[in-house]
MIVOTI-283308 format. One record per residue (C-alpha): x, y, z; residue in one letter. Coordinates in steps of 0.001 Angstrom, whole numbers. Example, Ala and Ser with C-alpha at 12.3 -4.5 7.8 and 13.67 -1.06 7.14 Angstrom:
residues 2
DRENDREN       u       v       w type
DRENDREN   12300   -4500    7800    A
DRENDREN   13670   -1060    7140    S
end
This chain:
residues 432
DRENDREN       u       v       w type
DRENDREN -166348   56854    6237    M
DRENDREN -164196   59649    5791    S
DRENDREN -161513   59942    3140    P
DRENDREN -159247   60139    5785    K
DRENDREN -160066   57168    7800    N
DRENDREN -159931   55200    4396    D
DRENDREN -156419   55745    4123    R
DRENDREN -155904   54556    7650    M
DRENDREN -156898   51401    6892    N
DRENDREN -155304   51009    3704    T
DRENDREN -151988   51815    4882    L
DRENDREN -152257   49095    7616    K
DRENDREN -153288   46584    5597    R
DRENDREN -150402   47442    3181    R
DRENDREN -148097   46811    6801    N
DRENDREN -149845   43536    7683    L
DRENDREN -149478   41819    4441    A
DRENDREN -145408   42777    3896    L
DRENDREN -144867   40291    6720    P
DRENDREN -147058   37853    6224    L
DRENDREN -145628   37718    2842    A
DRENDREN -141708   37409    4138    V
DRENDREN -143245   34890    6675    L
DRENDREN -144483   32406    3402    F
DRENDREN -141383   32875    1434    I
DRENDREN -139278   31407    4656    A
DRENDREN -141230   28482    4917    V
DRENDREN -141186   28041    1195    T
DRENDREN -137315   27845    1239    I
DRENDREN -137240   25890    4681    A
DRENDREN -139929   23678    3409    Y
DRENDREN -137633   23227     210    S
DRENDREN -134041   22700    2115    F
DRENDREN -136156   19883    4294    A
DRENDREN -137605   17986    1075    A
DRENDREN -133915   17800    -828    S
DRENDREN -132029   16708    2380    A
DRENDREN -134765   14035    2907    Q
DRENDREN -134396   13007    -818    D
DRENDREN -130647   12746     -61    S
DRENDREN -131051    9943    2007    R
DRENDREN -131097    6561    1032    P
DRENDREN -134550    4773     555    R
DRENDREN -135108    1766    2412    R
DRENDREN -136960    -908     603    S
DRENDREN -139489   -3301    1976    S
DRENDREN -137784   -6333     388    A
DRENDREN -134374   -7270    2420    M
DRENDREN -131571   -7087     108    A
DRENDREN -129302  -10159    -336    P
DRENDREN -126646  -10923    2076    R
DRENDREN -123580  -11446     955    A
DRENDREN -121966  -14900    1241    T
DRENDREN -118818  -14833    2937    P
DRENDREN -115368  -16044    1314    T
DRENDREN -113925  -18874    3773    P
DRENDREN -110409  -18415    4750    T
DRENDREN -107986  -21004    4308    P
DRENDREN -106446  -22224    7410    P
DRENDREN -102902  -20829    8509    R
DRENDREN -100234  -23785    8040    P
DRENDREN  -99253  -24499   11297    S
DRENDREN  -96467  -27039   13033    Q
DRENDREN  -98527  -29752   13899    S
DRENDREN -101177  -31504   12388    V
DRENDREN -104583  -32542   13418    S
DRENDREN -104484  -36298   14383    R
DRENDREN -105246  -38700   12160    P
DRENDREN -108191  -41191   12195    A
DRENDREN -107942  -44645   14185    A
DRENDREN -106878  -46641   11224    N
DRENDREN -104690  -44431    9783    A
DRENDREN -101389  -45345    9188    T
DRENDREN  -98429  -43382   10990    P
DRENDREN  -96346  -42152    8108    T
DRENDREN  -94257  -38976    7566    P
DRENDREN  -95400  -36600    5401    R
DRENDREN  -92846  -34189    3429    P
DRENDREN  -92828  -30901    4465    A
DRENDREN  -92679  -27415    2379    Q
DRENDREN  -89645  -26828    1001    T
DRENDREN  -88293  -23477    2573    P
DRENDREN  -87267  -20465     583    T
DRENDREN  -86516  -16927    1065    S
DRENDREN  -90005  -15805     298    T
DRENDREN  -92017  -17963    1910    Q
DRENDREN  -93470  -17734    5798    G
DRENDREN  -92929  -20067    8158    P
DRENDREN  -92125  -23647    7102    V
DRENDREN  -95078  -25894    7279    D
DRENDREN  -93259  -28926    9338    R
DRENDREN  -95717  -31921    9037    I
DRENDREN  -95193  -34241   12035    A
DRENDREN  -95824  -38251   11183    P
DRENDREN  -98718  -38308   13861    Q
DRENDREN  -99758  -41197   15698    L
DRENDREN -103350  -41755   15870    G
DRENDREN -105882  -41630   18424    E
DRENDREN -106376  -44444   19868    P
DRENDREN -102997  -45169   18391    P
DRENDREN -103234  -47402   15296    P
DRENDREN -101189  -50628   14650    A
DRENDREN  -98313  -50370   11957    P
DRENDREN  -99402  -51855    8387    I
DRENDREN  -96258  -52836    6709    L
DRENDREN  -96333  -51996    3157    K
DRENDREN  -94598  -54736     729    P
DRENDREN  -92321  -53147   -1856    K
DRENDREN  -93104  -53750   -5679    P
DRENDREN  -90697  -56228   -7506    T
DRENDREN  -89717  -55061  -11123    P
DRENDREN  -90451  -57118  -13953    T
DRENDREN  -87883  -57532  -16107    P
DRENDREN  -88302  -56462  -20084    P
DRENDREN  -86772  -59275  -21296    E
DRENDREN  -88269  -61669  -24338    E
DRENDREN  -88529  -65273  -23415    F
DRENDREN  -89168  -68567  -25277    G
DRENDREN  -91935  -70710  -25888    E
DRENDREN  -92465  -73326  -22912    D
DRENDREN  -89777  -71619  -21089    E
DRENDREN  -90762  -71094  -17397    I
DRENDREN  -88700  -67771  -15787    V
DRENDREN  -88173  -68104  -12504    K
DRENDREN  -86939  -64486  -11072    V
DRENDREN  -85311  -65227   -7471    N
DRENDREN  -86012  -61930   -5374    T
DRENDREN  -84843  -63246   -2237    E
DRENDREN  -81299  -61935   -2009    L
DRENDREN  -80430  -60663    1364    V
DRENDREN  -78216  -57699    1127    T
DRENDREN  -75810  -57094    4173    L
DRENDREN  -74235  -53566    5221    N
DRENDREN  -70720  -55012    7120    V
DRENDREN  -68425  -53061    9084    R
DRENDREN  -65291  -54698    9990    V
DRENDREN  -63207  -53088   12727    I
DRENDREN  -60394  -54275   14830    D
DRENDREN  -60083  -53991   18639    R
DRENDREN  -59618  -50604   18781    N
DRENDREN  -62985  -49770   17085    N
DRENDREN  -60557  -48461   13951    R
DRENDREN  -61870  -49675   10589    P
DRENDREN  -60540  -51933    8192    I
DRENDREN  -60429  -51521    4790    D
DRENDREN  -58557  -54530    2817    N
DRENDREN  -61061  -57531    3479    I
DRENDREN  -61870  -59598     878    R
DRENDREN  -65117  -62161      60    Q
DRENDREN  -63084  -64986    1050    S
DRENDREN  -62479  -63752    4312    D
DRENDREN  -65960  -62940    5349    L
DRENDREN  -68651  -66025    6013    H
DRENDREN  -72232  -65704    6579    V
DRENDREN  -74349  -67503    9098    F
DRENDREN  -78201  -67669    8745    E
DRENDREN  -79499  -69334   11932    D
DRENDREN  -76070  -71052   12446    G
DRENDREN  -76207  -72612    8601    V
DRENDREN  -73412  -71760    6520    P
DRENDREN  -74737  -69179    3131    Q
DRENDREN  -72879  -68768     -10    P
DRENDREN  -71944  -65342    -718    I
DRENDREN  -73028  -64047   -4305    E
DRENDREN  -72279  -60672   -4384    T
DRENDREN  -69532  -58905   -2471    F
DRENDREN  -68160  -55065   -3122    T
DRENDREN  -66649  -52137   -1331    R
DRENDREN  -68126  -49440   -3990    E
DRENDREN  -69177  -46101   -3218    E
DRENDREN  -72645  -46219   -3094    I
DRENDREN  -75230  -43617   -2464    P
DRENDREN  -76524  -42841    1020    I
DRENDREN  -79875  -42102    2379    S
DRENDREN  -80407  -41204    6247    Y
DRENDREN  -82036  -39464    8355    G
DRENDREN  -80935  -36755   11332    L
DRENDREN  -83542  -37199   14059    A
DRENDREN  -82734  -34564   17608    I
DRENDREN  -84527  -34716   20393    D
DRENDREN  -85349  -31020   21076    T
DRENDREN  -86964  -31717   24450    S
DRENDREN  -86046  -29219   27456    G
DRENDREN  -83334  -31891   28485    S
DRENDREN  -80989  -30724   25733    L
DRENDREN  -81663  -27090   26256    R
DRENDREN  -77590  -27126   26889    S
DRENDREN  -76371  -28833   24223    Q
DRENDREN  -78530  -27682   21085    L
DRENDREN  -76191  -25670   19743    Q
DRENDREN  -73604  -28124   20074    A
DRENDREN  -75847  -30626   18443    V
DRENDREN  -76479  -28238   15735    I
DRENDREN  -72732  -27874   14819    D
DRENDREN  -71988  -31470   14762    A
DRENDREN  -75222  -32008   12444    G
DRENDREN  -73646  -29642    9874    K
DRENDREN  -70346  -31701   10355    T
DRENDREN  -72308  -34838    9388    I
DRENDREN  -74131  -33080    6529    I
DRENDREN  -71321  -31493    5134    N
DRENDREN  -69748  -34760    4275    S
DRENDREN  -72372  -35430    1738    N
DRENDREN  -71294  -36677   -1294    K
DRENDREN  -72988  -36634   -5064    S
DRENDREN  -76205  -38809   -4443    G
DRENDREN  -76568  -38673   -1093    D
DRENDREN  -79774  -37447     539    E
DRENDREN  -80641  -36646    3758    T
DRENDREN  -83796  -35827    5781    F
DRENDREN  -84295  -34027    9058    L
DRENDREN  -86657  -34460   12000    V
DRENDREN  -86814  -32643   15194    R
DRENDREN  -89256  -35034   17969    F
DRENDREN  -90455  -34499   21391    I
DRENDREN  -93640  -35959   22393    S
DRENDREN  -95599  -38549   20468    S
DRENDREN  -97353  -35482   18364    D
DRENDREN  -94556  -33500   17880    K
DRENDREN  -92556  -35465   15724    I
DRENDREN  -91970  -32905   12814    E
DRENDREN  -90349  -33225    9163    T
DRENDREN  -88452  -30137    9137    V
DRENDREN  -86496  -30965    5903    Q
DRENDREN  -87524  -33917    3810    D
DRENDREN  -85209  -35857    1629    F
DRENDREN  -82814  -33563    -592    T
DRENDREN  -79324  -33397   -1730    P
DRENDREN  -79399  -29655   -1035    N
DRENDREN  -76980  -29000    1662    K
DRENDREN  -78236  -25308    2376    D
DRENDREN  -82074  -26463    2762    L
DRENDREN  -80683  -29082    5264    L
DRENDREN  -78318  -26387    7370    M
DRENDREN  -81305  -23952    7031    D
DRENDREN  -83211  -26668    8772    G
DRENDREN  -80894  -27260   11506    L
DRENDREN  -80814  -23448   12356    D
DRENDREN  -84471  -23602   12880    S
DRENDREN  -84514  -25578   15930    L
DRENDREN  -85494  -24829   19191    Y
DRENDREN  -85974  -26138   22297    V
DRENDREN  -89627  -27334   23320    E
DRENDREN  -91227  -28591   26398    G
DRENDREN  -92895  -32107   26127    G
DRENDREN  -92780  -35615   27186    Q
DRENDREN  -90035  -37300   24831    T
DRENDREN  -91366  -40275   22867    A
DRENDREN  -87979  -41849   21449    I
DRENDREN  -89173  -44949   20328    I
DRENDREN  -92044  -43714   18604    D
DRENDREN  -89400  -40840   16893    A
DRENDREN  -87415  -43962   16143    V
DRENDREN  -90345  -46403   14783    Y
DRENDREN  -91450  -43615   11900    L
DRENDREN  -87869  -42121   10628    T
DRENDREN  -86830  -45468   10468    A
DRENDREN  -89764  -46840    8534    E
DRENDREN  -89653  -43148    6278    H
DRENDREN  -85458  -44455    5678    V
DRENDREN  -86626  -47375    4577    A
DRENDREN  -89435  -47039    2485    E
DRENDREN  -87595  -43913     535    Y
DRENDREN  -86734  -44648   -2742    K
DRENDREN  -84784  -42191   -5095    K
DRENDREN  -85560  -41910   -9027    G
DRENDREN  -84258  -45246  -10958    N
DRENDREN  -80938  -46023   -9182    D
DRENDREN  -82135  -49771   -8984    S
DRENDREN  -82495  -49240   -5162    D
DRENDREN  -78764  -49670   -4550    R
DRENDREN  -78547  -46972   -1388    R
DRENDREN  -77255  -47648    2046    R
DRENDREN  -79825  -46166    4578    R
DRENDREN  -79044  -45143    7761    A
DRENDREN  -80553  -43439   10787    L
DRENDREN  -78677  -40946   13253    I
DRENDREN  -80348  -39948   16508    V
DRENDREN  -79391  -37238   19218    I
DRENDREN  -80702  -37714   22042    T
DRENDREN  -81057  -38318   26226    D
DRENDREN  -82079  -41743   26023    G
DRENDREN  -84956  -41474   28221    E
DRENDREN  -88390  -42545   27107    D
DRENDREN  -91428  -40953   28555    R
DRENDREN  -94411  -41347   26429    S
DRENDREN  -94088  -43587   23716    S
DRENDREN  -96807  -45789   21908    F
DRENDREN  -95300  -48026   20631    Y
DRENDREN  -93568  -50636   22883    P
DRENDREN  -89830  -51807   22590    Q
DRENDREN  -90856  -55141   21322    E
DRENDREN  -92892  -53534   18603    K
DRENDREN  -89989  -51189   17789    L
DRENDREN  -87712  -54172   17109    F
DRENDREN  -90056  -56461   15243    A
DRENDREN  -90393  -53732   12716    R
DRENDREN  -86298  -52557   12530    L
DRENDREN  -85752  -56134   12046    R
DRENDREN  -87760  -55889    8669    E
DRENDREN  -85799  -52718    7331    E
DRENDREN  -81977  -52724    6279    D
DRENDREN  -81477  -49511    8263    V
DRENDREN  -78483  -48982   10291    Q
DRENDREN  -79028  -46627   13527    I
DRENDREN  -76488  -44441   15229    Y
DRENDREN  -77115  -42936   18691    V
DRENDREN  -75456  -40267   20253    I
DRENDREN  -76617  -40491   23866    G
DRENDREN  -76359  -37375   26511    F
DRENDREN  -77219  -39794   29607    V
DRENDREN  -74806  -37966   31780    R
DRENDREN  -77529  -36135   33079    E
DRENDREN  -80142  -38558   33816    L
DRENDREN  -80406  -39859   37491    D
DRENDREN  -78227  -42792   38141    N
DRENDREN  -79896  -43858   41231    D
DRENDREN  -81798  -46827   41414    A
DRENDREN  -84323  -48144   43942    G
DRENDREN  -85664  -51643   44767    L
DRENDREN  -88395  -51331   42411    I
DRENDREN  -87583  -48612   39686    R
DRENDREN  -84828  -49329   37526    K
DRENDREN  -82239  -46054   36976    S
DRENDREN  -82969  -43860   34298    P
DRENDREN  -79782  -43750   32775    R
DRENDREN  -79600  -47523   33085    D
DRENDREN  -82566  -47973   30814    K
DRENDREN  -81595  -44894   28646    A
DRENDREN  -78039  -46743   27889    V
DRENDREN  -79180  -50004   27344    N
DRENDREN  -82491  -48660   24408    L
DRENDREN  -79147  -46732   23083    I
DRENDREN  -77027  -49761   23009    N
DRENDREN  -79989  -51841   21472    K
DRENDREN  -80822  -49659   18915    L
DRENDREN  -77096  -49980   17633    A
DRENDREN  -76527  -53290   17818    T
DRENDREN  -79563  -55217   16485    E
DRENDREN  -79416  -53113   13583    T
DRENDREN  -75436  -53062   12752    G
DRENDREN  -74992  -49361   13683    G
DRENDREN  -73100  -47578   16686    R
DRENDREN  -73711  -45711   19978    A
DRENDREN  -72025  -42992   21115    F
DRENDREN  -72099  -41598   24707    F
DRENDREN  -70028  -38306   24814    P
DRENDREN  -68547  -37415   28327    E
DRENDREN  -68540  -33727   27245    S
DRENDREN  -69634  -31354   24378    L
DRENDREN  -66345  -31539   22629    S
DRENDREN  -66424  -34655   21573    E
DRENDREN  -69277  -34044   19384    L
DRENDREN  -66861  -33083   16620    P
DRENDREN  -64980  -36114   16502    G
DRENDREN  -67866  -38503   16908    I
DRENDREN  -69698  -36661   13792    A
DRENDREN  -66388  -37556   12028    N
DRENDREN  -66294  -41438   13243    E
DRENDREN  -70317  -41740   12023    I
DRENDREN  -68810  -40397    8662    V
DRENDREN  -66411  -42476    8350    R
DRENDREN  -68094  -45930    9158    D
DRENDREN  -71047  -44783    6703    L
DRENDREN  -68409  -44803    3977    R
DRENDREN  -65674  -47763    5280    T
DRENDREN  -68354  -50561    4601    Q
DRENDREN  -68803  -53519    2783    Y
DRENDREN  -72167  -54417     680    V
DRENDREN  -72405  -58300     209    L
DRENDREN  -75464  -60523    -611    T
DRENDREN  -76391  -64093     102    Y
DRENDREN  -78987  -66738   -1437    N
DRENDREN  -80668  -67660    2386    P
DRENDREN  -80614  -71601    2373    S
DRENDREN  -83780  -71505    4085    N
DRENDREN  -87104  -70587    1618    K
DRENDREN  -90093  -71352    3937    M
DRENDREN  -91691  -68434    3669    R
DRENDREN  -92953  -68341    7238    D
DRENDREN  -92782  -64738    8486    G
DRENDREN  -90262  -66044   11057    S
DRENDREN  -87236  -64378   12316    F
DRENDREN  -83687  -65673   11025    R
DRENDREN  -80718  -64754   13164    A
DRENDREN  -77994  -63617   10870    I
DRENDREN  -73920  -63517   11910    K
DRENDREN  -70860  -62675    9555    V
DRENDREN  -67636  -63933   10749    A
DRENDREN  -64118  -62212    9355    V
DRENDREN  -60840  -64546    9515    D
DRENDREN  -58014  -63123   11240    E
DRENDREN  -55151  -61446    9142    G
DRENDREN  -51359  -60901   10214    G
DRENDREN  -52257  -61812   13633    G
DRENDREN  -54884  -59207   14013    Q
DRENDREN  -58166  -59723   15849    K
DRENDREN  -60933  -58679   13125    R
DRENDREN  -64811  -57892   13986    I
DRENDREN  -67304  -57743   11448    A
DRENDREN  -70550  -55934   12390    L
DRENDREN  -73727  -55898   10418    T
DRENDREN  -77577  -56341   11556    R
DRENDREN  -78488  -59245   13593    N
DRENDREN  -80930  -60565   11892    G
DRENDREN  -84018  -60499    9430    R
DRENDREN  -87834  -61446    9234    I
DRENDREN  -88620  -63927    6441    A
DRENDREN  -91640  -63065    3710    P
DRENDREN  -95031  -64387    4313    R
DRENDREN  -96556  -66400    1725    G
DRENDREN  -96287  -69572    -224    E
DRENDREN  -93720  -72228     444    G
DRENDREN  -90454  -72926   -1228    P
DRENDREN  -90819  -72845   -4895    P
DRENDREN  -91882  -76453   -7289    R
DRENDREN  -89431  -77806   -9565    P
DRENDREN  -90374  -76394  -13599    A
DRENDREN  -92585  -78418  -15151    P
DRENDREN  -91505  -80424  -18251    P
DRENDREN  -92178  -78783  -21564    R
DRENDREN  -95565  -79561  -23051    T
DRENDREN  -95482  -76811  -25916    G
DRENDREN  -97781  -74543  -23789    R
DRENDREN  -96632  -70639  -24453    P
DRENDREN  -94254  -69017  -21866    A
DRENDREN  -95216  -68263  -18767    T
DRENDREN  -93758  -65824  -16012    R
DRENDREN  -93526  -66100  -12367    S
DRENDREN  -91952  -64589   -9716    N
DRENDREN  -90176  -66462   -6994    T
DRENDREN  -89351  -64353   -4067    P
end
């Protein structure tokens, strides 16, 4: 081959090698970038990573509480004390069970005095004294405040009973304010709130109040439990609102009266007057407890009930079969008041509420407290009718009002006489 052809071939090989080199470099760079990108991705492992256990979220507070078990006792429970930093108030409703439970009575323990007793001495502690809160009024329902012990006479089942103690001293009052917030009281709610504030503003040192709103049996809610703090009670009243439902007045009275009766503050020897103020239209539509069971329970509790009944809007037409709703409401309200030594009010207009609130306050303050030792010592659980009579004074007719009876305790019969001294160690026995 000629030298000229050799040079031509060499030049062709060089021209072909240059593009191949460039292509090789480009492929190498692309492969490097691809490998780098693949290494930056998270690599999967053949073993499954453990899953995080979810943390349970605590339930949000609500205004209603799930129904308790069938054998639970319907008792109110205290709500959280509202503050400016808290969320919605947990208004815990004293619910009825499903199926509804029968009430369980809780006897109060009798405190044992710390005195020392001598050898062979048998000590009898009388715990059967009956306490009565008595209002004395004239024919115009005005309170009379100059009654003496000798003016009053107590009868149990028609038998005169000796009065052990008598006083008109100011003692603390523990009372509940139960307000019907069903739709039937929508137009009266603001006036009712104002009347409640009038009553609460009259509280004195030592007084305590708790506030409840009620509609149906599953909506009987403690807005504010017992407290002397008027600001908390006012805030509770301002938080009330109307809600639909079938009104359960009997259930509400049963539970709130029980809460008042069982409440005892500190170490004040339980010397407190107890009352319940109910504001409602009086029409019970959906209560579990029958009236008979309610009034049997009220006879065991020394709680005076005052009722403000807005019955004017109820239908007053009675048929051949059914009774007028208004008549039924009036009868229930009057019975609640008379059987507990309280009082019933039936306002014709909202303008009467301030005056009614002041009358309730006056009645709670103008009362006499007396005790008597019942002559019938049988502990048979029977009902004992109580009546207090008052002498006329200066030609003025005077009327004494108190609860109409009590339920005798159950247990052993009357105490036996103390045995003769025999040199045995001292024995203590409580004879309720």
